[in-house]
N, C-alpha and C positions, 0 to 999 in steps of 0.2 A: 238500672241501678245508677244512682247519683253518688259520686264521691265528693264529699263536702268538707271545706275548711270550717273552722270553729271560731266563734267569738265568745270568750268566757266573760260575760258581762256581770255587773253588780246585781242586776235585776233579772237578767235573762241569759239563756244559753242559745246562741244563734248558729244555725248551720247554713253555709252558703255554697251553692253548687259550683264545683270546679270542673268536673268532667262527667260525662254520661257514658255508661256502658249499655249498649243496646243488645237485648237478648231476643233473637228471632223466635217466632212462635215454633218453628220446626225444631229448634234446639231443645224443646221440651216435648218428650215423647207423647204423652197423653195429658188430657186435662187433669186427671187425678194425679199424675206424676208432677205436673206443673205446681201443684200446691205444696209438695213436700220435697221434691228433688230438683236441685238447680244444676245447670251445666257447669261442672267444676272447671273445665278448661277455659271457660270464658271469665269466671269469677276470680280464680286464684291470683292472676297478675294484679288485678284491681285491689284485692284484699291485701296483698303484700305492700302495695303502694300506700293504702290507707293505714296499715299497721305502722309503717315506717314514719309517717307524718302525724299519727294520732288523728287522722281524719275520720269523719262519720260516713257510714254507709246508709243510704236511704233507698229502700225498695219502692218502686212506683209501678203500679199496674192499673188497668182500666176495668170499669164495670160497664158492660154493654148497655144495660138498662139504667135508668136513673135511680140507682139504689145508693143513697147518700150515707152509707154506714158500712162498717166492716162486717163481713159475714163470718160464720163459724169456720168456713174453709180458709178464710184469710187468717183467722186466729191460729189455725193449725200450721199453715205455711210460715207465718211470721215466727212462731215459736221455734220451729225447726231450723229455719234459716239463721235467725239471730243468735241462737245458742251456739252455732258454728262461728258466727262473726265475733261474738264476745270471746270465744275460745282462741281466735286469732290475735286479739288485741291484748295489750298490756295494761289496759285501764278500763274503768267502768263508765267512761264518758258515754253519753247517750247516742243511740242510733234510732232511726225512724223508718216508718212505713207510710206510704201515701196511696190514695186512690184518685184517679182522674175520671170524672164523669163525662158523658158525651158532649156537654156544653162547655167543657174545659175547666169547670169548677173542680177544686181539689179539696180533699179532707185528709187529715194525717194524724198520726199518733207516734209517741215515743214507745219503743219496745225496750224495757229495762233489762239489766243483767239478771234480775230475779224473775223475768218472764211477765212482769206486770205491764199493762198498757196504760198510758196517760195521753190525753189529747194534746196535740200541738196547739199552742195559743194562736199562731198566725202562720199562714203560708203566703208568701209574697212573690210575685213574678214581675220583674221589671223589663218589659219589652217596649214595643211602640205604644201599647196601652199599659196601664198600671193595674194590676189585679192584686187585691188583698182579701184573703179569705180567713176570717177570724173564727175561732171556736165559739160555738153557742149561737143562739138566735140574735139577730140584730134588733135592738130595741125599737119600738114604734113611736114612743112618746118623745117629741122634740120640744126643746125650750122655745119660747115665743120668739126670741131674737133670730132664730134660724128659719122661721116659717116662710119668709119671703124668698130666700134663695133656695129653700127646699122646693118651692113651686117650680124652679127651673131645673134643679138637679135631682129631685126626688128624695124620699126619705132614706132610701138605701145609701146613696152617696153621702148625704148629710150625716147619717149615723156613722158611716165609715170614716169620715173626717174626724169625728169625735173620738175615734179609737186609734188614731195615728199619732206617732211621734215625729215631728219635723225639726231638723236642725237648720238654723240660719246662721251662717258665718259672715260676720260683718253687720253692724247695727247702725250704720251711718246713712249716707244719702239714698242708696237703694235698699239697704237692709231694713231701715226703720219702716218704710211703707210696706215692705213685704211682711214684716211682723204684724203690722196693723191689720192687713188684709187677712192673714191666716187666723189671727185671733178672732176677728169678727165673722169669719166663716165657721168658727167653732172647732178648730183643730184641738185635739185633746191635750197634747203636750208639746211645748216648744223648748228646744235647747238653743240658747242664744250664746254666741261666742264673739267676743271683741275685747281687746286689751286696752283700747285707747280712751282718753278722756274727752269730754265735750269742751270745745273751745268756741269763743265768740265767732271766729271766722267760719265755723260750719253750722251756726244756728240758722242759716238760710235754707237748710235742707234736711235737718234731722227732726222728724216728727216728734212732738211731745217734749222737745228740749226747750229750756228757757234760759234767759240771761242769768238767772240765779244758779242754774246748773253749771253754766260756763264759769262763773265766778268762783263757785265751790269746787271746780275741777272734778265733777262727778263723772263716773265712767258711763260711756254710751250704753253699755249692756244693762246697767242698772236703771237708766232712764227708760229704756225700752221695756224691761221686765216690770217696773213699777206701773207703767201705763197699762200693760196687760192685766196686772192684778187689779187695778182700779176699775177696769171694765166689769169685773165680777161676772164673767160669762162662762166660767168653769174651766178655763184653760190653765193647766199647770205649767209653770215656767221654771226652767233651770238656767240661771245666769252664770256664765263661765267667763271670768275676768282674766283670761290668758290668751296668748297667741296660739293659733291653730297648730303651729310647729311645736308640739308638746305631746309626748306619748300618752299622758293621762287624758288630754283633750281628744286625741285621736280615738282612744278606746271608748270615750263617752259618745262621740259623734257616730261611731260605728254601731251603736245600739239604736240609732234612729231608723225610721222607715223611709224617709225622703230627706234629701239635702239640698239647700239653696246656698249657692256661693254668691255673696254680694261684696266682693273685694276687687280692688284694682290690681293688686300685685300678682305677678306670675308665680312666685314661689308657693303662696297659699292656694292658688287655684290648681296648680299641679298636684299639690298634696291632697286636696279634696278629690281630684280625679282618681288618685290612687286609692283613697278610702272607699270610694264608690265601686272601684274595680275589685279590690280585695274582699269586700263584704257584700257585693251584689246589691248595691243601693242605687236607686235612680238619683241623678244629680242634675240640677238646673243651675246653669251659670249665667249671670247677668253681666253684660259688658256695655259700656257707653263710651263714645268718642265725641268730644265736643272741642272743635278747633276754633279758636278765636284769637284775635291779636291783642286782647287786653284793653282795647280802647273802644269797644262796641262793634268791631267788625267780626262777622261770623262767616267762616268758610264751610263748615260742616257740623251738623248735629245728626248723629246716627247711633244706633245701638242694636243689640241683638240678644237673644236667649239661645244658649246652646244646651240642648238636652243630651246628656251622656248616659247611655245605658251600658251595663257591663258587657264586655266582649265586643263593643262597637268601636268606632273611631274615638279619638280623644282630643282634648284641647291642643295637645302637641301635634298630632297628625293633621288636625284641621288648621294648623298654623295660627291659632288664636294666641298662643304663647310660644316663646322660643327658649331653647336651653340656655342661651346666653343671659337672658333676663332672669331666669330662675337662679343661675349661679351668682349673678350680680346682687340680687336681693338677699340671697343667703349669706353672702359675705358681708353685706351692709348690716345685717341683723347680728351676726356672730362676732365680727371684728371690724368695727367702724373705722378704726385707724388705717388698717390695711386697705379697706374699701376706698377711703379717701385718697390714699397714695396711688392706687391703681387707676382711679378716675383721672387724677392729675397727669399720670403717666400715659393715659389713654389706652391702657390695657383692657379696660372694660368701659362700657357705656353707663353713665350715671342714671340712677333711678329718678324719673320725673316726679316732682312733688308739686302740690298746690295747683292742680289742674282746674280749669274753669268748671263750675258746678251750678246747676240751676234746678230748683226743687221741682218745677213742672216737668222738666225733662226726665229727672230721676224717677218721678212717680209714674210717668208714661211707661218706662221700661220695667219698673217693678211690677206694674199691673200686667204687662205683657208676660212676665215670668209666672205670675200666679195663675193667669188664665191658661197658660201652656200646661201647667200642672193639672188644672181642672179638666182641660180637654183630654188629657190622658187618663185621668181617673174616671171621667164620665164622658166618653167620646161623643162629641157633638159636631165635628167637622163633616162637611159634605164629602170631602176627599180622603177622610181617614187621617191617621197620625204619622204614617210612614214617611211622608214627604216633608216633615217639619222638624227634623233634627236640629236644624239651624233656622231660626225665624227672627226677623228683625225689621227695622224700618229706617228710612232716612227722612227726617223732618225737613231738611233743606230741599230735598228733591221730591218730597211728598209721595213716597211710594213704599210698599212693603216688599220684602224678598224672603225667599225660603230655599232650603235645600234638604235633600234626604241624607241619611247617614252614609258615610264613606266606608272604605275598607277598614277592617279591624286594625287597631293601633299596633304596630309591630313591637313596641316596647312594653305595652301594658297587657295585651291580650293573654299572654301566658300566665298572668297573675290573677285572672278572674276566679273569684271564690276561694282564694287560698286562706282567707281569714287571718287569725293571729299568726304572726311570724316573729322571729327574733333576729334583728331588731324589727320593730313594727314597720310594716309596709316595705320591708327590705331597704330601709333608709337609715344609713349610719347617723344622720342628724337626729334621729329619734332614739338613739341608744341610751339606755338608762344605766 
């Protein structure tokens, strides 16, 4: 049994697993009893917790043979179990039942309060590998622009890309090449988030941006979205002209299947890590460090991709960002005058602005991030994906480096799968 938080979306209702209740085989007296009688002593505490928080209950069982559909015995069991579940709850919010096949594939359905069954449109598992099982057959006809990369990744992966929603937060130096790659790979829907305008000083690295865009003060997200639309490759684009620290934006990003963070700031990156945790979404964070003296001397060019999976380590526990920087950036955003006073008084460290940026460097690490996503969607590494939670390179030292995931983040692991909360993500800054 999975206890799941909820995301009440505009277009979908998502369930995200928070806790698992394992029911031993011996707790069910006979096979016939297993279908209709559940061990009450194991379930009651979990149902009480679900009732208190309006969480969903998802029953998961296995089929020994490759039988990819629900049986008549499953129908009987689900109707009896979920009639009791709905009796416990104070709402008609949906609950679900799922079957795992021997190869790990899963199918699922909603069991409504009226006893009607409806298929789940998607079951997603974010582990070292990314698994997405959509309802219905995967189409076989591919558009011509995908055929060359389908030769590498196969029709199945290519069609899966066309059914995914990917959020990209930040549409500048690394974000714009990430968007370009995802669109040309044929991702079905892109949610793009960036509040900033194009300026002449960043034309050296924003793909598809022009001097006319800078003079007109166009928003970066609009430039990126227009470029995707002009491609006419079938990707739907949602352009969000807001800061990520916004409850409405958080709710929208929480409806995505995959998140890419392409920002410098610690506050936004920490928030995205929380979104990924609360809603069980895989998160790819891109970071670049370019140290130069401003006069042509370079001491370091390096960068990395951090893959964050729900329940694992975080950007905080990996020391990629620190609480002091999160607090400093939050104060700068909400109270610039107080921020300036504290910087002068040296109570806080100022936020570094106008760092060196080179388009070829940004594109290298943007490509590293997209390839990391593809490696987990369609595993192709000789050594598997478990050793690449952190993967990067130093261009000055001409080497790559990698590391496996660490211990679960002590501050985030308890929030896995909680879904919607008040305030969102348990962050007062998002109170409405």
